[in-house]
N, C-alpha and C positions, 0 to 999 in steps of 0.2 A: 298473875301468870296464866291461870286457867281461862280467863276471859280472852287473852290473846290467842290461846290455843283454840278456843271456840270460834274466834274470828277467822282463824286459818281454816277450820273445818267448814264453816259457812261459806267461805270463799271457794273452797274446793268443791263443795256441793253445787254452788251456783255455776261453776265452770264445768258442767257435765260430769261431775264426780271424778275428774281425773285431769292431770296435767303432767307435762314432762318434768323430770326432777330438777333440771336447772331453773325452770320457771318457779317451781315451789321453793327452791333455795332463795331466790330473790324475794319472794313474798315473806318467807320466814325472817330474812334480814330486815325487811321493812317493818315487821311486827316486833323486831328485837328478840327473836327466839332463835335457839340453836337448832341445828339439824337433828340433834338427838331427840327432839320432840316427836319426830315421826315414829320412833321406836317406843315411845312412852305410852302410846295409846293401847287400849286393850287388844289382845290378839284377835285377828280376823276382822278388824274394823278398817284398817288402812294397810295396803300392801304396796311394795315397790317391785315392779316387774319389768322385764326387758320386752319392748315391743318395737318392732321396726328398727332395731339397732339402737334404740334409745332407752334409757331408764325412765319409767313412767310411774307416777304415784297415783294410785287408784283408791277411791273410797268404796269399800266393800258393802257396808251396811248404811244405806241412806236414812233409814228410820232412826238408827242410833245417832246419826249426825244431826238430825232435826232435834231430837231430845237433848243432846249434849249442848247444842247452841241455845235452845230455849232455857235450859237450866242455868246458863250463864248470861241471860238477857241479851243475846245476840240474835238479830233478825236474819233469817234465811229468806232473802227476797225472791219473788217470782221472777222468771226470766224477763218479763216486760219491764219490771222495775229496775232490773240490773242496768239497762242502757241509760236510764235517766240519772242514776247515781254513780255511774262508773268512775267519774273523776274523783269521787270521795272515797272509793273503796281501794283504789290502787295507789 
């Protein structure tokens, strides 16, 4: 379960550390996680805020995200690698 959460965190960090909530919901369903996972992370690491009339999930602490992903053996790819492996990540 934590590995899937780490995959979500790595995905969020690769995508400029934030995405609209509806996009995150689709990614969570793809990883077979519930939306409650967003609230299960430590306080101050992930926040949901309203931006431009939409709810937006934002990663607050990028250093924590790197450490969390590494602790669960999930790679946080560099942006150049993201395009080469995009079909495998989504």
